[in-house]
ZAZAZA-751343 format. One record per atom (N, C-alpha, C): residue number from 0; atom name; x, y, z. Coordinates in steps of 0.1 Angstrom, whole numbers, m for minus. Atoms other than C-alpha are relative to their C-alpha. Layout:
residues N
<n NUM atom CA px X py Y pz Z>
...
***
This chain:
residues 59
<n 0 atom N px 5 py 5 pz m13>
<n 0 atom CA px 211 py 56 pz m139>
<n 0 atom C px 11 py 3 pz 10>
<n 1 atom N px m8 py m2 pz m12>
<n 1 atom CA px 225 py 64 pz m105>
<n 1 atom C px 0 py m12 pz 9>
<n 2 atom N px m1 py 11 pz m10>
<n 2 atom CA px 237 py 40 pz m78>
<n 2 atom C px m4 py 5 pz 13>
<n 3 atom N px 4 py m3 pz m14>
<n 3 atom CA px 220 py 40 pz m44>
<n 3 atom C px 2 py m11 pz 9>
<n 4 atom N px m2 py 10 pz m10>
<n 4 atom CA px 228 py 22 pz m12>
<n 4 atom C px m11 py 0 pz 9>
<n 5 atom N px 11 py 1 pz m9>
<n 5 atom CA px 199 py 10 pz 8>
<n 5 atom C px 5 py m8 pz 13>
<n 6 atom N px m5 py 6 pz m12>
<n 6 atom CA px 208 py 3 pz 44>
<n 6 atom C px m12 py m2 pz 9>
<n 7 atom N px 11 py 3 pz m10>
<n 7 atom CA px 183 py m13 pz 69>
<n 7 atom C px 5 py m9 pz 11>
<n 8 atom N px m4 py 7 pz m12>
<n 8 atom CA px 186 py m26 pz 104>
<n 8 atom C px m6 py m14 pz 2>
<n 9 atom N px 7 py 12 pz m3>
<n 9 atom CA px 160 py m53 pz 104>
<n 9 atom C px m3 py m8 pz m14>
<n 10 atom N px 3 py 8 pz 12>
<n 10 atom CA px 158 py m81 pz 79>
<n 10 atom C px m15 py m3 pz m1>
<n 11 atom N px 14 py 4 pz m1>
<n 11 atom CA px 123 py m90 pz 90>
<n 11 atom C px m9 py 12 pz m5>
<n 12 atom N px 8 py m11 pz 6>
<n 12 atom CA px 108 py m55 pz 82>
<n 12 atom C px 9 py 11 pz m4>
<n 13 atom N px m9 py m9 pz 5>
<n 13 atom CA px 133 py m36 pz 61>
<n 13 atom C px m6 py 15 pz m3>
<n 14 atom N px 6 py m12 pz 4>
<n 14 atom CA px 109 py m8 pz 52>
<n 14 atom C px m3 py 10 pz 12>
<n 15 atom N px 2 py m8 pz m12>
<n 15 atom CA px 105 py 4 pz 88>
<n 15 atom C px 11 py 9 pz 4>
<n 16 atom N px m12 py m8 pz m4>
<n 16 atom CA px 140 py 16 pz 93>
<n 16 atom C px 10 py m1 pz m11>
<n 17 atom N px m8 py 1 pz 11>
<n 17 atom CA px 157 py 22 pz 60>
<n 17 atom C px 7 py 14 pz m3>
<n 18 atom N px m7 py m12 pz 4>
<n 18 atom CA px 183 py 48 pz 49>
<n 18 atom C px 4 py m2 pz m15>
<n 19 atom N px m4 py 0 pz 14>
<n 19 atom CA px 189 py 56 pz 12>
<n 19 atom C px 11 py 10 pz m2>
<n 20 atom N px m11 py m8 pz 2>
<n 20 atom CA px 222 py 70 pz 2>
<n 20 atom C px 4 py 0 pz m15>
<n 21 atom N px m5 py m1 pz 14>
<n 21 atom CA px 232 py 83 pz m33>
<n 21 atom C px 15 py m2 pz 0>
<n 22 atom N px m15 py 3 pz m1>
<n 22 atom CA px 267 py 68 pz m39>
<n 22 atom C px 8 py 10 pz m9>
<n 23 atom N px m8 py m9 pz 8>
<n 23 atom CA px 277 py 94 pz m65>
<n 23 atom C px 6 py m6 pz m12>
<n 24 atom N px m5 py 7 pz 12>
<n 24 atom CA px 283 py 69 pz m92>
<n 24 atom C px m11 py m3 pz m9>
<n 25 atom N px 9 py 5 pz 10>
<n 25 atom CA px 265 py 61 pz m124>
<n 25 atom C px 1 py m15 pz m1>
<n 26 atom N px m1 py 14 pz 2>
<n 26 atom CA px 257 py 25 pz m132>
<n 26 atom C px 12 py m5 pz m8>
<n 27 atom N px m11 py 3 pz 8>
<n 27 atom CA px 283 py 25 pz m159>
<n 27 atom C px 13 py 1 pz 7>
<n 28 atom N px m13 py m1 pz m7>
<n 28 atom CA px 311 py 37 pz m137>
<n 28 atom C px 1 py m11 pz 12>
<n 29 atom N px 0 py 10 pz m11>
<n 29 atom CA px 300 py 14 pz m108>
<n 29 atom C px 3 py m14 pz m5>
<n 30 atom N px m2 py 14 pz 6>
<n 30 atom CA px 300 py m17 pz m131>
<n 30 atom C px 14 py m2 pz m4>
<n 31 atom N px m13 py 2 pz 4>
<n 31 atom CA px 335 py m10 pz m142>
<n 31 atom C px 10 py 0 pz 12>
<n 32 atom N px m8 py 1 pz m12>
<n 32 atom CA px 348 py m8 pz m106>
<n 32 atom C px 3 py m14 pz 4>
<n 33 atom N px m2 py 14 pz m6>
<n 33 atom CA px 365 py m38 pz m90>
<n 33 atom C px m9 py m1 pz 13>
<n 34 atom N px 8 py 3 pz m12>
<n 34 atom CA px 347 py m55 pz m61>
<n 34 atom C px 6 py 7 pz 11>
<n 35 atom N px m7 py m7 pz m12>
<n 35 atom CA px 374 py m41 pz m37>
<n 35 atom C px m4 py 15 pz 0>
<n 36 atom N px 3 py m14 pz 1>
<n 36 atom CA px 367 py m5 pz m50>
<n 36 atom C px m15 py 2 pz 4>
<n 37 atom N px 13 py m2 pz m5>
<n 37 atom CA px 330 py m10 pz m45>
<n 37 atom C px m2 py m2 pz 15>
<n 38 atom N px 0 py 2 pz m14>
<n 38 atom CA px 335 py m24 pz m11>
<n 38 atom C px 6 py 11 pz 9>
<n 39 atom N px m6 py m12 pz m7>
<n 39 atom CA px 357 py 6 pz m1>
<n 39 atom C px m10 py 11 pz 1>
<n 40 atom N px 11 py m10 pz 1>
<n 40 atom CA px 328 py 29 pz m12>
<n 40 atom C px m10 py m3 pz 12>
<n 41 atom N px 10 py 4 pz m10>
<n 41 atom CA px 303 py 9 pz 9>
<n 41 atom C px 4 py 1 pz 14>
<n 42 atom N px m5 py 0 pz m14>
<n 42 atom CA px 325 py 7 pz 39>
<n 42 atom C px 0 py 14 pz 6>
<n 43 atom N px 1 py m14 pz m5>
<n 43 atom CA px 323 py 45 pz 42>
<n 43 atom C px m13 py 2 pz 7>
<n 44 atom N px 13 py m2 pz m6>
<n 44 atom CA px 287 py 42 pz 51>
<n 44 atom C px m4 py m11 pz 10>
<n 45 atom N px 3 py 11 pz m9>
<n 45 atom CA px 286 py 8 pz 69>
<n 45 atom C px 13 py m4 pz 7>
<n 46 atom N px m12 py 3 pz m8>
<n 46 atom CA px 311 py 4 pz 97>
<n 46 atom C px m4 py m2 pz 14>
<n 47 atom N px 2 py 2 pz m14>
<n 47 atom CA px 313 py m7 pz 133>
<n 47 atom C px m12 py m9 pz 4>
<n 48 atom N px 12 py 7 pz m3>
<n 48 atom CA px 278 py m22 pz 132>
<n 48 atom C px m3 py m10 pz m11>
<n 49 atom N px 2 py 11 pz 10>
<n 49 atom CA px 277 py m55 pz 115>
<n 49 atom C px m14 py m5 pz m2>
<n 50 atom N px 13 py 5 pz 1>
<n 50 atom CA px 240 py m60 pz 121>
<n 50 atom C px m8 py 7 pz m12>
<n 51 atom N px 7 py m6 pz 11>
<n 51 atom CA px 231 py m37 pz 92>
<n 51 atom C px 0 py m8 pz m12>
<n 52 atom N px 2 py 7 pz 13>
<n 52 atom CA px 218 py m52 pz 60>
<n 52 atom C px 0 py 10 pz m11>
<n 53 atom N px 0 py m10 pz 10>
<n 53 atom CA px 222 py m35 pz 27>
<n 53 atom C px m1 py m6 pz m14>
<n 54 atom N px m1 py 4 pz 13>
<n 54 atom CA px 217 py m37 pz m10>
<n 54 atom C px 3 py 13 pz m9>
<n 55 atom N px m3 py m11 pz 10>
<n 55 atom CA px 227 py m16 pz m41>
<n 55 atom C px m10 py m1 pz m10>
<n 56 atom N px 10 py 0 pz 10>
<n 56 atom CA px 202 py m5 pz m66>
<n 56 atom C px 3 py 12 pz m10>
<n 57 atom N px m1 py m11 pz 10>
<n 57 atom CA px 204 py 15 pz m98>
<n 57 atom C px m13 py 6 pz m3>
<n 58 atom N px 12 py m6 pz 3>
<n 58 atom CA px 177 py 40 pz m104>
<n 58 atom C px 2 py 12 pz m10>
***
């Protein structure tokens, strides 16, 4: 399974404006990373705009 980052701007209607990014990690590798390493990866895609909401999903 691969890890994907889902970024959306509106918490009320997330499906209207969503971006899906393949993070380049398998679930196994992602789960072995520390929380700081995971946050470092996420921060490459989410920066400057704190109004974004996101979640990580394995598919």
